[in-house]
N, C-alpha and C positions, 0 to 999 in steps of 0.2 A: 447593443446588448439588451435583451428583454428583461424587464423586472420580473423576478421569480414570484412576486407577491400579487401584483395587479396585471401583469403581462404587457404593460405599457412599453413602447419601443424607445421612449426618450429617457435614457439614463445618462448620468454624468460621472466621469471619473473624478474622484475627490483626491485620491492619493495613489501613487504607483511606487512600488519598491522592488528592486531586484533581490531575489532570494536564491538560496542553494547554489552558491558559487557562480551566479550569473546565468544559470540555466533555466530559471523560471522568473515570472513577474507576478507579483501580488498586487491586485488593484482593489481599492475601496471605491464603491460606486453608490450613488444616491439616485433614487427615482424622482423625476420631477413631477410626477402625477400623485403618487401616494406618499412620497417623501421618506420612504423606508430605505435603509442602507443595507448593503450586502457586499460580500467579497468574492472576487473571481480570481482564478489562477490561470496563467498561460504557461504552457510547457512546450519545449522543443519536441516536434513530432518526428521521430526517427522510425525507421523500419525495423521493428523488433522481429525476432524469429518466431516461427510457428511453434505451437506447443503440442508435443506428442503426449496424449493422455495414456493412462494405463491400459485402456482397451484398444490402443493403436490408432484411435481417431486423431486427426489433427485439427487444431482450431487456432484462431487468431489470439495473440497475446493481448490480454486486457489488464491494464493497470488497476482498474477498479476491483478486480478479483483479488489482487494482492491486498489492497486496502481493506476489502471485506474480511479476508483471512486475519489480518492484524486486528481489525476492530472486534471480531468475535473472540479472539484469544485474549485481547486486552480489555474486554468488557468490564467496567467498574474497577479498573486498575488505574493507579495514579501516574499515567504516562502521558505527557503532553503530545498533542497531535503533531507538533513540529518534529518530534523525535520519530514518530511513525512515518511521516513524510520523508524524513531524511533516510530512514532505513529502506523504504521503498525505492527511493532514488538510487541508493547504493546498490541494491539488488539489480535494478534495471541497468545501471552502469556496468556492473559485472557481466550481466548477460550480453550487453552490447559489445563489450570488450572481447568476448569469445569469438565474435565474427561469424558465428554459425547461422545457417538458415533455419535450423530447427533445434529445439531444446526439449528434453524430457521433462514432464511435469514433476517427476521425482527430484530432479536437480533443483527446480524452483522451490519445492517444499523443503529441501535441505537448507537452502539459503534463508528461507523464512525462519526455520528453526534456529539457525546460527544468530540471526538478528534478534529473535525473541529472547534467546539465552542471554544476550547482552542487555536487552531492555528491561525484562521483567521475568523472574524465574517462575512465578505462578502462571503467567501467560505461556511460557515455554512448555510447562507440564500440560496445560490445557490443550495446546496445539498438538503436542506430541501424542497425547492420548487418542486424539481423533486420527491424526496423520498416520500413526503406527498401529492403529486399531488395537489398543490395549484391551485385553480380555480378562485379566485378573489383577489383583493388587500387587503381585510381584512385578508386573510390568511398570507400575508406578514407582515401586522401590528402585528398580533399575534406572529409570529416568532421573530420579532424585539423586541417586549415587553419581550419575553422569554429570550432574551440576557441580558436584564437589571437586 
């Protein structure tokens, strides 16, 4: 594993832990050149379905896009990254359990909204406002009523 700081090829694993019910491994590493420490994660790579976008295009499912969506909605909100990772893993597990070769991006968005509703109500409203293209204050009122 290359050091992300100095790009040296010689890094050592200091600690390894199984996380998320045994489906991932967290490794603490140290660079033997610059002596900085960093964390890596290993995930099981499964064949996820293709995503059908609103315009009909199909693209590969990318976990980082889910993470980006959560990160933007939860910007400056007091939600630990572990909760975000857990929510993403739950969404991916649900998608995998469907056994489909394709999934609509709208279905993924609905899953993100359900997860955000549980994690943080402000983040839920942020995401919903973009996802559902709110155009006036009444849209926000309806989303807030939906929380209750």
